[in-house]
Structures are given as C-alpha cells and as structure tokens.
N, C-alpha and C positions, 0 to 999 in steps of 0.2 A: 768552464768548469764542468765537472760531472762527478757523479757517484754511482755506485752499483747497488741494486736491490734485487735479490733473488736471481742473479745472473743477467739482469737487464741494466744497461747503462742509461742513467737519467741525466739528461743535459740541462745545465742551468746557465743563466746569464752571469756576467761578472759580479753582479750584486747578489747572486744566490737565488734568483727567482727561476722557476721552471720555464724552459723554452716552450714546452707544450703542456698546457694545463691538463690535458687528457692523460698524461703520464702519472698523475697524482693518484695515490691510494693511501690507506692508513699507514702502511709501512713507510712510504715516502715521507708522509707528514712526520712520523716519529723520527726519521733520520734528519730531516731539516730542523726539527725541534732540538734534537740532540746536538747538532752542530751549533745551534744558537744557545745551548745551555738551558733549554726548557724541559721540564718534565710534565707531559701532558696529563691533564685531569679532565673530568667530564665537562667542567666549565669551559676549558679550552676548546673541546670538541663542539660544544654548543655554538661558540662564537665562529669557529671555522665552518661548521655546517651552514650557519646563517649566511656567511659571506659567500660560500660556494653556491648556495641556492640563489642568492641575489644575482651573482655573476652569470650563472648558467641559465636561469629562468627569467631574468629581468634585463635582457639585452645588454649584458656586460656591465651592469651596475656594480660599482664598488663603493659601498657606504662609507661615509666619514665617521669619525668617532662619535659625534652626537647621535647619528642614526643607529649606531651600534649600541649605545647606551639605552636608547628607547627600546630597541628590539630585545635586548637582553633583560631589561626591566619587565617587559611583557612576558618573556619566556620564563624568567625565574620568579615572577610574581612578587617582586619587591623593587624598591628604587635602587638602581645600580649607579654607582658613581664612576667618574672618570678614573679615579685612583684605583678602583677595583680592576678595570680593564688594563691599566698600566701595570698593576701587580701581575696579571696574567701574561701580558705581552709588553715588557718594559721597553722594547725597541720601537715604540709607537704602535698602539693597537691596530689601527686600520692598515698599517704597512706590514708589521711583523706577522700579524694574524693572517693577512692575505698571502704573505710569502709561505708560511707553513701550510696554508690551505691550498697551495699550488696555483694561485692566481697570478696573472701578470702584474708587474710593478705598476702601481698607480702613479700617475704623473701630476695629480692635482696637488694643490698646496693647502696646508692647514687642516685642522680637524673639525673646525666649526665654520 
C-alpha cells in the first residue's frame, strides 16, 4: 500500500504502518488518521509525540497501554483512564497511536 503527500509517495505495510518511520511528519499523521476516521486534537498529538520520543530516543521502545496512561497522567496533570486513551484511539491505543505516529507495528501482546 502507499499514499501520496505533497508529491512524495509514502509506502506502508499491508496493515497500514509506515515502511520507514523517517517518512513521518504531521501531514503524514493527519492522512493516516483521516484513513482511520480520526480527527486529531492536541491530546492525540501528546500521545503520538510521547510514543515517537520513546521509540527514537529509547532504543526502539514501544510503550504498552499502562505506560501510556502513566505518561499521559504526568503530562496532563491528572489521572488518565484507559477509557480516555481508547476514546482517542479506539483501535487500541498502543497500536493505533503508534501507527498514526509512524512507528513500526508492535508485535507484543496485551496492553498490561
């Protein structure tokens, strides 16, 4: 699969993940989100930026849902629930948010 952004072809896997995470930018994220039926808000960007930072600066780490809840609770200054993350990314937060953030597909099982 592939789609085009500003004249550049962006290659994806069969499941919609970027082949090269370096192809990612905000326009690419917006297109992936549009395909998934998501309208991105500041909260979506917070989650995606956290996941990208963890992946790029922490040896390819892809946090699970529990770690995402802890990180967003700290960032947003309140207790974040699993439901809130699922409201943002109904296709499973750690997987769908990672996909929109341009990260490789995680092969781990479970969110906890």
